[in-house]
N, C-alpha and C positions, 0 to 999 in steps of 0.2 A: 476783433471780436466786439459786438455791440454791447453797450453798457446794460447792466442788469436793471430791470424795472422792479422797483420795490412796491409791493401792494400796500395800500393805506390800511392802517389798523382801524377797524370799525368797533366802536364801543357796543358791547352786548348789554342789553337791558333785560334784567331779570324781574319776574313778578308782573303784577297787573299794570296796565297802562293808565296812569292817573297823574293828576297834578301834584306837586310836592305838598301843598297845604291840605289835600284831601285826607279824610280818615278812612283807611283801608283796613278792613277786618280780616283776621285769620282765625283759625280754631286751634286752640292749644289743648292737647290731650295729655293730662298728667296722670300717669299710672304709678301709684306709690304702694308697693308691697313692703313687707318687712325685710326683704332681701335686696331690693334695688328700687330706683326711682327713674322713670322714663319721662322726658319732657319732649313732646312731639308736636310740631306745628304744621298744620295743613291749611289748604284753602277751606272755604266754608262748607263745601260738599264733602271734604275729607278725602278727596280723590288724589290730589297732588300734594306731595310732602315737600315742605320748604326746609325743614331742619328737624333732626332727631338726635338728641344727646341723652345719655344715661349717666347716672351717678358713677357707675363702674368705669366709664371712660375718663373720669376726672380724678379718681383717687386710685392708689395702688393696692391698698389693703382690702381684702375681701369683706371684712367686717364693717368697713366704712362706706360701702356702696349705697346703703340706704340712709346714710346719715343726713341730717339737715344741711351740713356744710357741702357735701357732694351735690345735693339737689340744688343748692344756691349757685354753685359753679356751673352746673349744667344749664340752669335757667339763664344765667348771664351770657353763656355762649349762644343760646338760642336767640336771645334778644339782639345780639350783635348781627347774627345772620338775618333776622327779620328786618332790621333796619337797612341792611344791604339790599334786600329784595324789595323793600318799600312798604312793608306792613307796619302800621302804626298802632293798631288796636287788636285786642284778642278776646274772643269768647273762650271761657275755660270749661273744659269737661274733666272733672276729677273722678278718678276711679280707684277703688280698692281691689283687693283680690277677688272677693265675691264668691258666689256659688255656695258650696258647703263650707268654705273657708271663712276667714275673717272679713266682715263687711266694712270695717273701719280702715281708712287709708293709712299708710305707713307714716313714719316720722318725717319723711322728706316732702310731703305734700304741701304743708303750710309754708315751709321756708321757700319752696320753689315758687309758690304763688306770690309771696312777699317780694322775692327777688325780681320777678317779672314786673311788678308794680313799681318797685323802687328804681328800676333801670329805665323807666320812662315810657313803658307801654301803657296805653289806656286799656282798662279792663271793662269788658262788656258784661255779659251774663255769666254767672258761675253755676254750673249744673253738676250734680252728682250722678254719674252713669254706672255705678257699681252694679254688676249683675246680681239680681236677687231672684232666687228660684221660686216658682209658684208651688211646685212640688218636685222634690229632687231625689237623687239616690241617697242611700243611707249614709249618714255622716260618720266621720271617724270617731272612735271611742265606743264604749259599750252602751247598753241601753240606759245605764245609770250615769253615763258621762265619764270623763277622765277624773280619777280620784287622785288627789295630790298628797 
């Protein structure tokens, strides 16, 4: 029986083809509601996803999904994946719930952004992309609002 020929392992390169010292930008979409925090890194067009981690993937308790700690852990995971792929800098798009709901981002937004910066990612532009209605459906509560 002839000896088996082993195929050589070829290293797969992920991400853009660049030099190691180049600054390669990605786009980080941070969606922070009061129930969860999403940290989602795509290419600049937003078409290809490199990494997406939520606060709920990092903690067990439901009440902790939106916490700053869970957002920080999610951002650290995203940074590790970005460095694997070769992305060294990020433009940030920060989003709250929006619409007829709260326009302010949740508690995890600021800590996710800080964790990205502290982990060594360069931060480009920071933009708030919370959807704001020009004229919308009737909001929750009565005409006089929610009475406490």
